[in-house]
FIKE-686593 format. One record per residue (C-alpha): x, y, z; residue in three letters; residue number from 1. Coordinates in nm, 2 decimals, always signed. Example, Ala and Ser with C-alpha at 12.3 -4.5 7.8 and 13.67 -1.06 7.14 Angstrom:
2
<<+1.23, -0.45, +0.78>, ALA, 1>
<<+1.37, -0.11, +0.71>, SER, 2>
END
This chain:
386
<<+0.00, +0.00, +0.00>, UNK, 1>
<<+0.17, +0.34, -0.11>, UNK, 2>
<<+0.19, +0.60, +0.18>, UNK, 3>
<<-0.02, +0.91, +0.07>, UNK, 4>
<<-0.01, +1.21, +0.27>, UNK, 5>
<<-0.41, +1.29, +0.44>, UNK, 6>
<<-0.59, +1.46, +0.70>, UNK, 7>
<<-0.74, +1.29, +0.99>, UNK, 8>
<<-1.00, +1.50, +0.84>, UNK, 9>
<<-0.99, +1.34, +0.53>, UNK, 10>
<<-1.12, +1.02, +0.68>, UNK, 11>
<<-1.39, +1.15, +0.90>, UNK, 12>
<<-1.57, +1.34, +0.63>, UNK, 13>
<<-1.54, +1.01, +0.44>, UNK, 14>
<<-1.83, +0.87, +0.66>, UNK, 15>
<<-2.19, +0.94, +0.66>, UNK, 16>
<<-2.29, +1.11, +0.93>, UNK, 17>
<<-2.63, +1.11, +1.07>, UNK, 18>
<<-2.78, +1.36, +1.31>, UNK, 19>
<<-2.76, +1.26, +1.67>, UNK, 20>
<<-3.15, +1.39, +1.70>, UNK, 21>
<<-3.21, +1.13, +1.51>, UNK, 22>
<<-3.53, +0.90, +1.67>, UNK, 23>
<<-3.41, +0.57, +1.54>, UNK, 24>
<<-3.09, +0.62, +1.76>, UNK, 25>
<<-3.03, +0.48, +2.09>, UNK, 26>
<<-2.71, +0.59, +2.16>, UNK, 27>
<<-2.73, +1.00, +2.19>, UNK, 28>
<<-2.40, +0.98, +2.31>, UNK, 29>
<<-2.28, +0.88, +2.01>, UNK, 30>
<<-2.00, +1.17, +1.94>, UNK, 31>
<<-1.83, +1.09, +2.27>, UNK, 32>
<<-1.49, +0.93, +2.26>, UNK, 33>
<<-1.48, +0.55, +2.31>, UNK, 34>
<<-1.44, +0.44, +2.62>, UNK, 35>
<<-1.36, +0.05, +2.68>, UNK, 36>
<<-1.24, -0.12, +2.96>, UNK, 37>
<<-0.91, -0.27, +2.74>, UNK, 38>
<<-0.90, +0.00, +2.44>, UNK, 39>
<<-0.69, -0.05, +2.10>, UNK, 40>
<<-0.31, -0.02, +2.19>, UNK, 41>
<<-0.03, +0.05, +2.00>, UNK, 42>
<<+0.33, -0.07, +2.11>, UNK, 43>
<<+0.66, +0.01, +1.98>, UNK, 44>
<<+0.97, -0.22, +1.95>, UNK, 45>
<<+1.20, +0.04, +2.04>, UNK, 46>
<<+1.17, +0.44, +2.16>, UNK, 47>
<<+1.48, +0.52, +2.06>, UNK, 48>
<<+1.69, +0.46, +1.74>, UNK, 49>
<<+2.06, +0.52, +1.59>, UNK, 50>
<<+2.01, +0.43, +1.23>, UNK, 51>
<<+2.37, +0.35, +1.03>, UNK, 52>
<<+2.45, +0.31, +0.68>, UNK, 53>
<<+2.56, -0.03, +0.70>, UNK, 54>
<<+2.25, -0.14, +0.84>, UNK, 55>
<<+2.03, -0.04, +0.57>, UNK, 56>
<<+1.89, -0.34, +0.50>, UNK, 57>
<<+1.76, -0.43, +0.85>, UNK, 58>
<<+1.50, -0.39, +1.03>, UNK, 59>
<<+1.46, -0.08, +1.20>, UNK, 60>
<<+1.11, -0.05, +1.39>, UNK, 61>
<<+0.83, -0.24, +1.40>, UNK, 62>
<<+0.46, -0.09, +1.52>, UNK, 63>
<<+0.20, -0.36, +1.67>, UNK, 64>
<<-0.14, -0.28, +1.76>, UNK, 65>
<<-0.39, -0.49, +1.95>, UNK, 66>
<<-0.73, -0.52, +1.77>, UNK, 67>
<<-1.00, -0.23, +1.79>, UNK, 68>
<<-1.33, -0.31, +1.99>, UNK, 69>
<<-1.62, -0.46, +1.85>, UNK, 70>
<<-1.86, -0.15, +1.81>, UNK, 71>
<<-2.17, -0.34, +1.71>, UNK, 72>
<<-2.35, -0.66, +1.50>, UNK, 73>
<<-2.26, -0.61, +1.12>, UNK, 74>
<<-1.97, -0.31, +1.20>, UNK, 75>
<<-1.62, -0.36, +1.05>, UNK, 76>
<<-1.28, -0.17, +1.15>, UNK, 77>
<<-1.06, -0.01, +0.89>, UNK, 78>
<<-0.72, +0.09, +1.02>, UNK, 79>
<<-0.50, +0.36, +0.95>, UNK, 80>
<<-0.13, +0.40, +1.03>, UNK, 81>
<<+0.01, +0.79, +1.05>, UNK, 82>
<<+0.33, +0.93, +1.11>, UNK, 83>
<<+0.48, +1.28, +1.16>, UNK, 84>
<<+0.70, +1.48, +1.33>, UNK, 85>
<<+0.64, +1.55, +1.71>, UNK, 86>
<<+0.40, +1.85, +1.74>, UNK, 87>
<<+0.30, +1.87, +1.38>, UNK, 88>
<<-0.06, +1.74, +1.52>, UNK, 89>
<<-0.07, +1.54, +1.22>, UNK, 90>
<<-0.09, +1.78, +0.97>, UNK, 91>
<<-0.49, +1.89, +1.12>, UNK, 92>
<<-0.56, +2.24, +0.98>, UNK, 93>
<<-0.25, +2.23, +0.73>, UNK, 94>
<<-0.29, +2.24, +0.35>, UNK, 95>
<<-0.20, +1.92, +0.26>, UNK, 96>
<<-0.01, +2.01, -0.02>, UNK, 97>
<<+0.27, +2.15, +0.22>, UNK, 98>
<<+0.14, +1.87, +0.53>, UNK, 99>
<<+0.44, +1.61, +0.60>, UNK, 100>
<<+0.19, +1.34, +0.74>, UNK, 101>
<<+0.25, +1.00, +0.62>, UNK, 102>
<<-0.10, +0.81, +0.60>, UNK, 103>
<<-0.16, +0.44, +0.52>, UNK, 104>
<<-0.45, +0.22, +0.52>, UNK, 105>
<<-0.35, -0.09, +0.67>, UNK, 106>
<<-0.49, -0.41, +0.50>, UNK, 107>
<<-0.77, -0.61, +0.67>, UNK, 108>
<<-0.61, -0.84, +0.93>, UNK, 109>
<<-0.29, -0.70, +0.92>, UNK, 110>
<<-0.19, -0.54, +1.28>, UNK, 111>
<<+0.19, -0.48, +1.23>, UNK, 112>
<<+0.39, -0.22, +1.04>, UNK, 113>
<<+0.74, -0.21, +0.98>, UNK, 114>
<<+1.05, +0.02, +0.83>, UNK, 115>
<<+1.40, -0.07, +0.76>, UNK, 116>
<<+1.67, +0.14, +0.84>, UNK, 117>
<<+1.70, +0.24, +0.52>, UNK, 118>
<<+1.32, +0.32, +0.47>, UNK, 119>
<<+1.30, +0.52, +0.78>, UNK, 120>
<<+1.61, +0.70, +0.67>, UNK, 121>
<<+1.47, +0.81, +0.34>, UNK, 122>
<<+1.15, +0.93, +0.49>, UNK, 123>
<<+1.34, +1.17, +0.70>, UNK, 124>
<<+1.56, +1.29, +0.45>, UNK, 125>
<<+1.27, +1.30, +0.19>, UNK, 126>
<<+0.96, +1.36, +0.36>, UNK, 127>
<<+1.05, +1.56, +0.67>, UNK, 128>
<<+1.35, +1.72, +0.51>, UNK, 129>
<<+1.54, +1.63, +0.80>, UNK, 130>
<<+1.91, +1.61, +0.77>, UNK, 131>
<<+2.15, +1.37, +0.88>, UNK, 132>
<<+2.32, +1.28, +1.22>, UNK, 133>
<<+2.01, +1.51, +1.40>, UNK, 134>
<<+1.76, +1.33, +1.63>, UNK, 135>
<<+1.41, +1.39, +1.52>, UNK, 136>
<<+1.10, +1.30, +1.73>, UNK, 137>
<<+0.83, +1.13, +1.53>, UNK, 138>
<<+0.46, +1.05, +1.66>, UNK, 139>
<<+0.23, +0.73, +1.50>, UNK, 140>
<<-0.08, +0.71, +1.56>, UNK, 141>
<<-0.32, +0.40, +1.47>, UNK, 142>
<<-0.70, +0.50, +1.43>, UNK, 143>
<<-0.96, +0.26, +1.38>, UNK, 144>
<<-1.23, +0.37, +1.20>, UNK, 145>
<<-1.60, +0.21, +1.19>, UNK, 146>
<<-1.77, +0.09, +0.91>, UNK, 147>
<<-2.10, -0.04, +0.80>, UNK, 148>
<<-2.23, +0.12, +1.09>, UNK, 149>
<<-2.63, +0.28, +1.12>, UNK, 150>
<<-2.48, +0.59, +1.31>, UNK, 151>
<<-2.15, +0.77, +1.32>, UNK, 152>
<<-1.91, +0.65, +1.60>, UNK, 153>
<<-1.57, +0.76, +1.68>, UNK, 154>
<<-1.26, +0.60, +1.61>, UNK, 155>
<<-1.05, +0.44, +1.85>, UNK, 156>
<<-0.70, +0.63, +1.82>, UNK, 157>
<<-0.37, +0.50, +2.00>, UNK, 158>
<<-0.07, +0.75, +1.96>, UNK, 159>
<<+0.29, +0.69, +2.05>, UNK, 160>
<<+0.64, +0.85, +2.00>, UNK, 161>
<<+0.97, +0.78, +1.95>, UNK, 162>
<<+1.29, +0.97, +1.88>, UNK, 163>
<<+1.56, +0.89, +1.57>, UNK, 164>
<<+1.88, +0.98, +1.48>, UNK, 165>
<<+1.93, +0.97, +1.10>, UNK, 166>
<<+2.22, +0.94, +0.90>, UNK, 167>
<<+2.36, +1.09, +0.60>, UNK, 168>
<<+2.37, +0.86, +0.31>, UNK, 169>
<<+2.62, +1.14, +0.11>, UNK, 170>
<<+2.59, +1.39, -0.14>, UNK, 171>
<<+2.50, +1.33, -0.49>, UNK, 172>
<<+2.65, +1.57, -0.68>, UNK, 173>
<<+2.47, +1.68, -1.03>, UNK, 174>
<<+2.68, +1.89, -1.29>, UNK, 175>
<<+2.53, +2.06, -1.57>, UNK, 176>
<<+2.68, +2.08, -1.94>, UNK, 177>
<<+2.60, +2.21, -2.31>, UNK, 178>
<<+2.65, +2.53, -2.47>, UNK, 179>
<<+2.37, +2.67, -2.27>, UNK, 180>
<<+2.52, +2.67, -1.97>, UNK, 181>
<<+2.87, +2.52, -1.96>, UNK, 182>
<<+3.00, +2.67, -2.31>, UNK, 183>
<<+3.04, +2.35, -2.47>, UNK, 184>
<<+2.93, +1.97, -2.46>, UNK, 185>
<<+3.24, +1.86, -2.31>, UNK, 186>
<<+3.16, +1.64, -2.03>, UNK, 187>
<<+3.43, +1.70, -1.83>, UNK, 188>
<<+3.40, +2.08, -1.81>, UNK, 189>
<<+3.07, +2.10, -1.66>, UNK, 190>
<<+2.88, +2.31, -1.40>, UNK, 191>
<<+2.82, +2.21, -1.07>, UNK, 192>
<<+2.45, +2.22, -0.99>, UNK, 193>
<<+2.43, +2.28, -0.61>, UNK, 194>
<<+2.26, +2.03, -0.37>, UNK, 195>
<<+2.00, +2.18, -0.12>, UNK, 196>
<<+1.82, +1.90, +0.07>, UNK, 197>
<<+2.04, +1.60, +0.01>, UNK, 198>
<<+2.03, +1.38, -0.28>, UNK, 199>
<<+1.70, +1.52, -0.35>, UNK, 200>
<<+1.64, +1.91, -0.44>, UNK, 201>
<<+1.91, +2.11, -0.66>, UNK, 202>
<<+1.90, +2.46, -0.76>, UNK, 203>
<<+2.11, +2.72, -0.92>, UNK, 204>
<<+2.06, +3.09, -1.04>, UNK, 205>
<<+2.31, +3.21, -1.27>, UNK, 206>
<<+2.35, +3.32, -1.64>, UNK, 207>
<<+2.26, +3.09, -1.91>, UNK, 208>
<<+2.35, +3.17, -2.28>, UNK, 209>
<<+2.09, +3.07, -2.59>, UNK, 210>
<<+2.13, +2.69, -2.62>, UNK, 211>
<<+2.05, +2.36, -2.43>, UNK, 212>
<<+2.21, +2.14, -2.15>, UNK, 213>
<<+2.17, +1.80, -1.99>, UNK, 214>
<<+2.21, +1.73, -1.60>, UNK, 215>
<<+2.45, +1.45, -1.52>, UNK, 216>
<<+2.60, +1.27, -1.26>, UNK, 217>
<<+2.99, +1.18, -1.34>, UNK, 218>
<<+3.16, +1.44, -1.47>, UNK, 219>
<<+3.29, +1.28, -1.82>, UNK, 220>
<<+3.03, +1.07, -1.90>, UNK, 221>
<<+2.70, +1.17, -2.07>, UNK, 222>
<<+2.50, +0.90, -1.86>, UNK, 223>
<<+2.35, +0.86, -1.66>, UNK, 224>
<<+2.14, +1.21, -1.69>, UNK, 225>
<<+1.85, +1.36, -1.59>, UNK, 226>
<<+1.62, +1.45, -1.91>, UNK, 227>
<<+1.30, +1.68, -1.94>, UNK, 228>
<<+0.98, +1.54, -2.07>, UNK, 229>
<<+0.62, +1.72, -2.10>, UNK, 230>
<<+0.47, +1.87, -1.81>, UNK, 231>
<<+0.79, +2.02, -1.66>, UNK, 232>
<<+0.88, +1.64, -1.56>, UNK, 233>
<<+1.20, +1.47, -1.52>, UNK, 234>
<<+1.30, +1.08, -1.61>, UNK, 235>
<<+1.62, +0.95, -1.53>, UNK, 236>
<<+1.81, +0.81, -1.84>, UNK, 237>
<<+2.07, +0.57, -1.82>, UNK, 238>
<<+2.06, +0.44, -2.20>, UNK, 239>
<<+1.96, +0.70, -2.40>, UNK, 240>
<<+2.22, +0.95, -2.60>, UNK, 241>
<<+2.14, +1.30, -2.64>, UNK, 242>
<<+1.91, +1.45, -2.91>, UNK, 243>
<<+1.73, +1.75, -2.94>, UNK, 244>
<<+1.47, +1.61, -2.73>, UNK, 245>
<<+1.60, +1.52, -2.42>, UNK, 246>
<<+1.80, +1.86, -2.31>, UNK, 247>
<<+1.68, +2.15, -2.12>, UNK, 248>
<<+1.67, +2.47, -2.38>, UNK, 249>
<<+1.73, +2.77, -2.31>, UNK, 250>
<<+1.57, +3.03, -2.56>, UNK, 251>
<<+1.69, +3.37, -2.41>, UNK, 252>
<<+2.02, +3.48, -2.25>, UNK, 253>
<<+2.05, +3.61, -1.93>, UNK, 254>
<<+2.00, +3.56, -1.55>, UNK, 255>
<<+1.75, +3.20, -1.49>, UNK, 256>
<<+1.66, +2.98, -1.20>, UNK, 257>
<<+1.68, +2.61, -1.24>, UNK, 258>
<<+1.53, +2.42, -1.00>, UNK, 259>
<<+1.55, +2.03, -0.97>, UNK, 260>
<<+1.35, +1.82, -0.73>, UNK, 261>
<<+1.45, +1.42, -0.78>, UNK, 262>
<<+1.23, +1.31, -0.54>, UNK, 263>
<<+0.94, +1.44, -0.69>, UNK, 264>
<<+1.02, +1.43, -1.07>, UNK, 265>
<<+0.99, +1.77, -1.13>, UNK, 266>
<<+1.20, +2.08, -1.26>, UNK, 267>
<<+1.13, +2.45, -1.28>, UNK, 268>
<<+1.32, +2.69, -1.53>, UNK, 269>
<<+1.30, +3.05, -1.55>, UNK, 270>
<<+1.42, +3.40, -1.66>, UNK, 271>
<<+1.50, +3.61, -1.35>, UNK, 272>
<<+1.67, +3.89, -1.45>, UNK, 273>
<<+1.67, +4.08, -1.10>, UNK, 274>
<<+1.76, +3.93, -0.79>, UNK, 275>
<<+1.53, +4.13, -0.61>, UNK, 276>
<<+1.26, +4.36, -0.64>, UNK, 277>
<<+1.20, +4.64, -0.34>, UNK, 278>
<<+0.85, +4.89, -0.31>, UNK, 279>
<<+0.91, +5.23, -0.19>, UNK, 280>
<<+0.61, +5.51, -0.17>, UNK, 281>
<<+0.32, +5.60, +0.05>, UNK, 282>
<<+0.11, +5.36, -0.07>, UNK, 283>
<<+0.33, +5.07, +0.08>, UNK, 284>
<<+0.22, +5.04, +0.49>, UNK, 285>
<<+0.50, +5.16, +0.71>, UNK, 286>
<<+0.77, +5.24, +0.48>, UNK, 287>
<<+0.66, +5.57, +0.34>, UNK, 288>
<<+0.92, +5.77, +0.11>, UNK, 289>
<<+1.22, +5.59, +0.29>, UNK, 290>
<<+1.44, +5.46, +0.02>, UNK, 291>
<<+1.68, +5.27, +0.28>, UNK, 292>
<<+1.36, +5.11, +0.41>, UNK, 293>
<<+1.20, +4.97, +0.07>, UNK, 294>
<<+1.02, +4.66, +0.11>, UNK, 295>
<<+1.15, +4.35, -0.04>, UNK, 296>
<<+0.91, +4.15, -0.28>, UNK, 297>
<<+0.88, +3.78, -0.23>, UNK, 298>
<<+1.08, +3.56, -0.47>, UNK, 299>
<<+0.97, +3.16, -0.50>, UNK, 300>
<<+1.19, +2.95, -0.68>, UNK, 301>
<<+0.91, +2.72, -0.81>, UNK, 302>
<<+0.74, +3.02, -0.94>, UNK, 303>
<<+1.08, +3.20, -1.06>, UNK, 304>
<<+0.94, +3.45, -1.31>, UNK, 305>
<<+0.72, +3.62, -1.06>, UNK, 306>
<<+0.81, +3.84, -0.75>, UNK, 307>
<<+0.48, +3.91, -0.51>, UNK, 308>
<<+0.40, +4.05, -0.19>, UNK, 309>
<<+0.08, +3.99, +0.04>, UNK, 310>
<<-0.06, +4.27, +0.27>, UNK, 311>
<<-0.21, +4.58, +0.30>, UNK, 312>
<<-0.16, +4.85, +0.08>, UNK, 313>
<<-0.25, +5.22, +0.17>, UNK, 314>
<<-0.42, +5.44, -0.09>, UNK, 315>
<<-0.11, +5.64, -0.22>, UNK, 316>
<<+0.14, +5.62, -0.50>, UNK, 317>
<<+0.46, +5.37, -0.51>, UNK, 318>
<<+0.80, +5.27, -0.71>, UNK, 319>
<<+0.96, +4.95, -0.78>, UNK, 320>
<<+1.33, +4.89, -0.79>, UNK, 321>
<<+1.57, +4.66, -0.88>, UNK, 322>
<<+1.81, +4.73, -0.57>, UNK, 323>
<<+1.75, +4.94, -0.22>, UNK, 324>
<<+1.89, +5.25, -0.09>, UNK, 325>
<<+1.94, +5.43, -0.47>, UNK, 326>
<<+1.68, +5.67, -0.60>, UNK, 327>
<<+1.86, +5.67, -0.88>, UNK, 328>
<<+1.88, +5.33, -0.95>, UNK, 329>
<<+1.66, +5.09, -1.20>, UNK, 330>
<<+1.35, +5.11, -1.15>, UNK, 331>
<<+1.04, +4.96, -1.29>, UNK, 332>
<<+0.82, +5.20, -1.40>, UNK, 333>
<<+0.47, +5.26, -1.60>, UNK, 334>
<<+0.47, +5.47, -1.92>, UNK, 335>
<<+0.25, +5.70, -1.77>, UNK, 336>
<<+0.31, +5.92, -1.44>, UNK, 337>
<<+0.01, +5.81, -1.18>, UNK, 338>
<<-0.08, +5.48, -1.41>, UNK, 339>
<<-0.34, +5.33, -1.14>, UNK, 340>
<<-0.34, +4.96, -1.08>, UNK, 341>
<<-0.70, +4.83, -1.14>, UNK, 342>
<<-0.76, +4.58, -0.86>, UNK, 343>
<<-0.82, +4.22, -1.04>, UNK, 344>
<<-0.75, +4.37, -1.36>, UNK, 345>
<<-0.53, +4.25, -1.67>, UNK, 346>
<<-0.15, +4.27, -1.55>, UNK, 347>
<<-0.05, +4.62, -1.72>, UNK, 348>
<<+0.32, +4.66, -1.92>, UNK, 349>
<<+0.58, +4.83, -1.72>, UNK, 350>
<<+0.95, +4.95, -1.84>, UNK, 351>
<<+1.29, +4.96, -1.68>, UNK, 352>
<<+1.43, +5.32, -1.61>, UNK, 353>
<<+1.80, +5.24, -1.59>, UNK, 354>
<<+1.83, +5.58, -1.34>, UNK, 355>
<<+1.45, +5.63, -1.24>, UNK, 356>
<<+1.40, +5.85, -1.46>, UNK, 357>
<<+1.13, +6.05, -1.55>, UNK, 358>
<<+0.99, +5.99, -1.22>, UNK, 359>
<<+0.67, +5.78, -1.29>, UNK, 360>
<<+0.46, +5.63, -1.02>, UNK, 361>
<<+0.22, +5.38, -0.98>, UNK, 362>
<<-0.12, +5.44, -0.77>, UNK, 363>
<<-0.31, +5.22, -0.57>, UNK, 364>
<<-0.68, +5.43, -0.53>, UNK, 365>
<<-0.81, +5.21, -0.22>, UNK, 366>
<<-0.64, +5.09, +0.08>, UNK, 367>
<<-0.70, +4.73, +0.16>, UNK, 368>
<<-0.52, +4.40, +0.20>, UNK, 369>
<<-0.38, +4.30, -0.19>, UNK, 370>
<<-0.15, +4.08, -0.35>, UNK, 371>
<<+0.12, +4.26, -0.59>, UNK, 372>
<<+0.22, +4.07, -0.86>, UNK, 373>
<<+0.54, +4.21, -1.04>, UNK, 374>
<<+0.67, +3.97, -1.34>, UNK, 375>
<<+0.99, +4.10, -1.46>, UNK, 376>
<<+1.02, +3.84, -1.72>, UNK, 377>
<<+0.71, +3.97, -1.92>, UNK, 378>
<<+0.74, +4.30, -1.75>, UNK, 379>
<<+0.37, +4.27, -1.67>, UNK, 380>
<<+0.22, +4.40, -1.31>, UNK, 381>
<<-0.07, +4.31, -1.15>, UNK, 382>
<<-0.31, +4.38, -0.82>, UNK, 383>
<<-0.54, +4.10, -0.68>, UNK, 384>
<<-0.74, +4.14, -0.39>, UNK, 385>
<<-0.71, +3.91, -0.06>, UNK, 386>
END
């Protein structure tokens, strides 16, 4: 059974609920927590673990639990195993896209779950984003959902925790090679692709040339490589030589961001002409016209062509700079002074003024909470209502 990220709310909401005022219900306290003389109990084979690379194939920990209590004639129990970092509350109230909770439905008749040293260490590294040689406190839980019941019954739940020290499997160096990044297709002279999360996430921001490039593991060898496919996905290639279709393409020279996630099998490549963008003006709450305090916008490596800022803006004017503290620096300006940003309107073109002249300003007409979206790659600006 594959591990999937779910919130407990999904499990609960998947049940059919009936009103507690239903005249056919004999138990009017059906929403109370289960209270049994012998409750379902989760047991751990160890509460403190130290993982080592030499023992990757050995069993690290085993979880066992007693059978849940009978909930009435015809009812059945479905068991779910959950794991998360202690204190995360199993991702409850968190967007599933960012939750780290691991949830697995357990096959019928099974009352145990085990991880090898390698499996558990991989979860710590890739799912929980924990580096090697640190102690991580994990929380585990068994949920016994009641099925085939004429009325909703709260599940039995048993929770425990343990501490585990992970190990570092060692870095996996990757290199970018090609006329789009290293000047030629000499596989011995590639540019290093910085490793952000060990063996998983890589990211580089720098100058690229019009052309193409590949990502390889071993200097001097074209294969194995990580090649692009449709939908910004990547595949691990051990056999196919370079073609025009299995390389990353650069269509515009200049500063770009390249993001690669091996675990998720995705990449993001985008033109990023400026490192930062700053906002200054009386429309920027708490900043005013103090160029030394110009507010930096947010940049997302997974959406590299866009800078954004969410928060309160005041009715007034503002300017955008690509650096802080210089009124005569590069500014992103409207063609006409006093250009009003229409809330939820179409993106408006902007121009780069190397010396911030003429002194054209953007205008926000009404104080409110907005998201300002600036795209230097397309040279547009937009304002969205929050």
